[in-house]
C-alpha positions as CSV (number, residue, x, y, z in Angstrom):
1,X,20.2,57.7,-3.5
2,X,17.0,59.3,-2.8
3,X,16.7,62.8,-0.5
4,X,13.4,63.4,1.1
5,X,12.5,66.5,3.2
6,X,8.4,66.3,4.8
7,X,6.9,69.6,4.0
8,X,4.2,68.5,6.1
9,X,5.3,66.2,8.5
10,X,1.8,65.3,10.2
11,X,1.3,64.3,6.4
12,X,4.1,62.6,5.1
13,X,4.0,60.5,8.9
14,X,1.3,59.5,8.1
15,X,1.5,57.9,5.0
16,X,4.7,56.7,6.1
17,X,3.6,54.6,8.9
18,X,0.7,53.8,6.6
19,X,3.4,52.2,3.9
20,X,1.7,54.3,1.0
21,X,5.3,55.1,0.0
22,X,5.7,51.9,-2.1
23,X,8.9,51.4,-4.4
24,X,8.0,50.0,-7.8
25,X,9.1,45.9,-8.4
26,X,11.4,46.8,-10.2
27,X,13.9,48.9,-7.8
28,X,15.7,47.3,-4.7
29,X,15.5,48.8,-1.5
30,X,19.4,49.0,-0.5
31,X,18.7,50.9,2.8
32,X,17.0,53.6,4.5
33,X,17.7,56.4,6.7
34,X,15.6,58.9,8.9
35,X,16.8,62.4,10.3
36,X,14.1,62.2,13.2
37,X,14.9,66.2,14.2
38,X,14.6,66.9,10.9
39,X,11.8,65.3,9.0
40,X,14.3,64.2,6.3
41,X,16.2,60.6,5.4
42,X,18.3,59.1,2.3
43,X,17.0,56.1,0.8
44,X,19.5,54.5,-1.2
45,X,18.1,52.4,-4.2
46,X,19.3,50.3,-7.0
47,X,17.2,50.2,-10.4
48,X,15.7,51.6,-13.8
49,X,16.0,55.0,-13.0
50,X,12.4,56.0,-14.9
51,X,10.8,53.4,-12.5
52,X,12.4,55.7,-9.3
53,X,11.6,58.9,-10.9
54,X,7.9,57.7,-11.8
55,X,7.2,56.4,-8.1
56,X,8.6,60.4,-6.6
57,X,6.5,62.0,-9.4
58,X,3.1,59.8,-8.0
59,X,4.2,61.9,-5.0
60,X,2.2,64.6,-4.0
61,X,4.3,67.5,-3.9
62,X,2.8,69.4,-1.1
63,X,4.1,66.8,1.1
64,X,7.8,65.7,0.2
65,X,10.2,67.7,-1.6
66,X,12.2,65.0,-3.4
67,X,15.7,65.1,-5.0
68,X,17.6,62.1,-6.6
69,X,21.2,61.8,-6.9
70,X,23.3,58.7,-8.9
71,X,25.9,57.5,-6.8
72,X,28.5,54.6,-7.3
73,X,30.3,52.7,-4.9
74,X,34.0,52.1,-4.6
75,X,35.1,49.9,-6.8
76,X,32.9,52.0,-9.5
77,X,33.7,55.5,-8.3
78,X,38.4,53.9,-9.0
79,X,37.3,52.7,-12.4
80,X,35.0,55.8,-13.9
81,X,38.9,57.9,-11.5
82,X,41.0,55.9,-13.5
83,X,39.5,56.2,-17.0
84,X,39.0,60.1,-16.4
85,X,42.5,60.0,-15.7
86,X,43.9,58.1,-18.3
87,X,41.9,60.4,-21.0
88,X,43.4,63.7,-19.5
89,X,47.0,62.0,-18.9
90,X,46.4,62.9,-15.0
91,X,49.3,61.0,-12.9
């Protein structure tokens, strides 16, 4: 999950409308959400983390503030909790 916030609304809007924020070929866009009143949003992607970070590093740092958070779906979260609980003997 990528969280972004515009530091320069005019520049980021222009770049977005021009298609200048492309994802690498190996990164699949799952969904994107925009908070129009805050010039911010979230992008859910799937792909190689190094490809995702490389794409983010190519963005102008004075235009967007970007953070990346690894996330999993409910199924993977349950498997992870079961594994953790069994390791710590939690019921």
